[in-house]
N, C-alpha and C positions, 0 to 999 in steps of 0.2 A: 725277086719275090721276097716278101716279108717273111721273117722267121715266125712271127706271131701276128695274127690278124683277128682282132676282136670286133664284132659287129653287133650293135644294138642290144647289149646284154642288159637284161631286166631281172629283178628279183624282188619278190614281195613276201613279207612275213606277216601273216594275218591280214590286217587292213593297212599295214604300213608298206608303201612302195619304197624300198631302200635304194634300188638301182633303177633308173628311169630311161635306160637306153644309152649305155656306155660303148663308145667305139674308139679304137685306136689301133695302130700297127707299129711293129718294131722290127727293124732289120738286125741281122746278126752283128753282135758286138756293140749294139746301142744300149744305152741306159735310160730308162724312163723313170722319173721320180713322180710319185703321186702325192700331192699335198692337199691340205684342207682341214677344216675343223673336225673335232670328234663328232661322229654321227653323220658324216657326209657320205658314207658308203665305201670308204677306201678299203677297209679290211674285208668287207663282204665281197668286193671285187676280187681281191686276192684269193679268197676262199672259193669263189666260182672258178677262177682260173685253174686252181689246184684240185677241182672236183671234190672239195669238202662240202660244198653246197651245189645244188643243181639249179642253174638259171631257169627262170620261167619263160624267157624269150631270148632270141639272139643266137649267135654262133661263135665258136672258137676254133681257129685253125692254126696248126703248127706245121711249118715247112710244106704248106700246100695241102696238108691232110686235114679234113674237117673232123675234129674230135668231138664236137658237140654242135647240134643244130636243133633248136627247139621244135622245128617243123618236121624233123626226121627221127621217128622212134628208133630206127636202127642205130643211131649214134648215142642212144641213152641206155644201153644194156648194162646192168650192174656188173656182169662178168668182164666187161672191158675197162672198168674204172681204174683198176690198178695199173694196167698198161698205159692208160692215158696220163696217169699221174707221173709216170717216169719221165715225161717231157719236161716236168717242172720240179725244181727243188725249192722247198719253203723253209725259211728261217723264221721262227716265231719270236714274239716279244719276250717270252719267259723261258727261253732255251729249250724246254721240253726234253731234256736228256733223261735217260733211264738211270735212276739213282743206284741200281744194283750192278751196273756195268761200268768198267773203266772207260776213259776217254777213247782208247783204241777200240774197245768192244762196241761203244756207241756208234762209232764211224763204220765199223765192218758189219754190224748186225743185219741190216737190210740186204746187203750184197750177198751175204752167206745164206740168207733165206731164199733169195732169188735163184742162186745157182743150183739149188736142190731140184729145180725144175729142168735142168739140163739133162738130155738123154743119157749122157755118159758120166753123170755126176758121181756115182759110186766108184767108178774106176779112176776118176781124176780128182777126187775130193781133196787130197793133200795138195796137189798142184794148184787147184782153183782157190783154195783157202789161202795158200801162201801168196798168190798173186794179189788177192783182196787185201791181205795184211800189209803187203809191201806198198800198195797204192795208198792205203790209209795212213801208213807211217809218213809217206811223202807229203800227203795233204796236211797232216798235223805239223810237219816240219815247215811247210809253207805258211802255216798259221803261227809259227814261232812257238810250237808246243812240243818239240822233240823230247824235252825232259819231263813232260807231264803225261805221257801216253798211258802209264799204269795208274794214274790217279783217278779216284772216283769223283763225281761231280761235287760232293760236299767238300772236297779237298782243293777245289779250284775257285778262283775269284769269279765274279760275274762276267768280267770281260773274257776270261779264259773259257768259261762255259759257253759263251756266245761264239767264240772262235771254234770250239769243238762242234757246235751246232752248224756252223758254216761248213766245216770240213765234212760233216755228215751229209749235208745237202749236196755238196759237190761230188761225193763218192760215187753216186750213180750216174754221173756225167749228164745232168739234165741239159736240155736245150736252153732253158730259161731259168735263171735263179731269182727267186722272189724273197723279199724281205718285208716283214710286217713290223714297222717301228723297232728296228733291231737294237736301238739304244735306250728305249723308254724305261727299262728296268735298271739302268746303270748310272753311276755318279759321273760327273764331268770328266774325270781322269780316265775312267774305263771307257767312257763314250768315245774319246779320241782314239783309244787303242783299237776299238772295233771299226770305227770309221776309216782308220788307216788301212786296215785289211781290205775293206770294201773298195777303197781307192785303188789298191794294188790289183784287185780283180778287174776293175774297170780298165786299168792300164793294160791288162792282158786280154782285153776285148771280150770279156765275159758279158753275155747278154743278160740284162737284169731289169726287174721291175721292183722299185723300192718305194714303199710307203714310209714317209719320214716326216718328222716335225723339225728336222735340222735344216733350216733354210740355206745357210751358207754352204753346207755340204751338198744339198740338192743343186745349188747353183754351180758348184765347182765340178761335180762328178757327172752330171746328167748331160745327155745329148738332147733330151726332150723332157718337158714338165707338163703334167696335167694338174690343173687346180679343180677339185671337185667341191660341190656344195649342193646339199639337198638331193643327192642321188644323180646329179648330172655333171658333165664336164662344162664348167663355166668358161674356162680359158685354157688353151694348150699352145705349145710352141717351144722354141729353144729357151733355155733358162735365162739368157740375157734379156729376152723379151718378157716372159711371164713373171719372172722375179725381179728383173731389173727395170722394166718399163711396162707394167701391165696396162692393158687397154680397158679392162672391165672394172667398174667401181667396186664390185664385191671382192675381186682379187686384191685391189688396193687396200681395202679395209682389213682384209685378212692379214696381209703382209705388214700393215702398220701395227698390228697387235704384237709383232715380234720386235719392234723397234721402240715402242713406248717404254719409258723408265718405270 
């Protein structure tokens, strides 16, 4: 059974149909990279997966549970949105860290808010918070940031901020980790720093959906690639086929734009 099953996702803003029926599935431990020109619908797709936007059509299922079905109002209750989001972790282009909190606090904030809903929260607060802090410290160490846990975002480089954002996304143990152009705000040196961390996550069998413009990275880290254009999937398959030997003329023209001097 696929860990993620996306069927015929559609999204319209005003008169503009941004997603025109996107379908794909993902097994546990797989990495799908979504490539395409600006305006092709890549970010909107991620936002629909993370319930930051409500699709106008289609369905989304995780681990066999239908989280959203445009034909079933019972799957569209606002009260259930936060629970559904927990299946996904999203790392944004621009880090989106809270400037008033340290790196450690940014990673632990959501977890500490969620445990307040536990029935025995008051009696176990100290124990629960200590566990969350310990797991956050381990994640930041995994990101190479053990010496930066008490730094505020303005005291960190862009690459360090993005690694804090990755740790924050991992802290709630999502089924699927999503990246929206994770290196677009970084210079080349910091880009390699963040891509190295994502490669390590792939090596650990982390299930990921990555919107990226880094073609060499997408080729090396992905088990599957989707090329989107005009709100549809033009071509999909293993990276050696889609990036190495595309069958569609539109895919070839897109990839040529990365090789021209």
